[in-house]
C-alpha positions in Angstrom: 32.6 10.6 -14.6 29.4 10.0 -16.7 27.7 7.0 -15.8 24.9 5.8 -18.4 23.0 3.0 -16.6 19.2 3.4 -16.6 17.6 3.1 -13.1 15.1 0.2 -13.1 13.8 -1.9 -10.6 14.4 -4.9 -12.3 17.6 -3.9 -13.5 18.8 -2.9 -9.7 22.0 -5.6 -9.8 23.8 -3.5 -12.8 23.8 0.0 -11.0 27.1 1.3 -9.9 27.4 0.5 -6.1 27.0 4.3 -5.0 23.4 4.4 -7.3 22.7 0.8 -5.8 22.6 2.3 -2.6 20.5 5.2 -3.2 18.2 3.2 -5.5 17.5 0.8 -2.4 16.8 3.6 -0.2 14.7 5.1 -2.6 12.7 1.8 -2.7 12.4 2.0 1.1 11.1 5.3 1.4 8.7 4.7 -1.5 7.4 1.8 0.2 6.8 3.5 3.7 5.3 6.0 1.8 2.7 3.8 0.0 1.8 2.0 3.5 1.4 5.5 5.0 -1.4 6.1 2.4 -2.5 2.8 3.1 -3.5 3.6 6.4 -4.6 6.8 6.1 -6.9 5.6 3.9 -8.0 2.7 6.2 -8.7 5.2 9.1 -10.9 7.3 6.6 -12.7 4.5 5.4 -13.3 3.1 9.0 -14.5 6.3 10.8 -17.8 6.5 11.6 -20.6 8.7 12.9 -20.6 10.1 10.5 -19.2 8.0 7.8 -16.8 10.0 5.7 -15.8 7.8 2.8 -17.6 5.0 1.0 -16.8 1.2 1.8 -14.7 1.1 -0.9 -12.4 4.1 -0.4 -8.6 2.5 -0.5 -5.3 3.8 -1.0 -5.8 5.0 -4.9 -8.9 7.2 -3.6 -6.7 9.1 -0.9 -4.0 9.4 -3.5 -6.7 10.8 -5.8 -7.6 13.1 -2.7 -4.6 14.3 -2.1 -4.3 15.7 -5.4 -7.5 17.6 -5.0 -6.7 19.2 -1.8 -6.0 23.4 -1.0 -5.1 24.7 2.2 -7.9 26.0 3.8 -8.1 29.4 5.3 -8.4 30.2 9.3 -11.7 31.5 8.7 -12.8 28.3 6.7 -10.9 25.9 9.2 -13.0 27.6 12.2 -16.3 27.5 10.2 -15.9 23.4 9.4 -14.9 23.0 13.0 -18.0 24.4 14.3 -20.2 22.4 11.5 -18.7 19.3 12.8 -18.9 20.1 16.5 -22.5 21.1 16.2 -25.2 18.6 17.5 -27.3 16.6 15.6 -30.8 18.4 15.1 -33.8 16.0 14.4 -36.8 17.7 12.7 -39.8 16.5 13.7 -42.3 16.2 10.6 -46.3 15.7 11.2 -47.6 14.9 7.6 -51.3 13.8 7.0 -51.4 11.5 4.1 -54.9 10.2 2.8 -55.7 6.7 3.4 -56.0 5.0 0.1 -58.3 2.1 -0.1 -57.0 -0.5 -2.9 -59.9 -2.5 -3.0 -61.5 -0.2 -5.1 -59.4 -0.4 -8.3 
């Protein structure tokens, strides 16, 4: 049996019963995924010391980042974990700058 009904949120009431349930399930799953993305983006944005994202980081930013990711090799994972665990190293800089008297100009 062919069903020629266009799946559209606004026209949900016109779907056959079995498709209506599937559409409802789809919308629930989609909502759960969107909530998960929002939660992840919030956690990334609020992560501090060091701050890893801009204050404007949001769900859309997270989705864009997810499209850019690639799987790291085991060596890369070890390298980056080591970098994360390293203590901050303060560098002392002793510069001797000339004193300029602006009154002569």
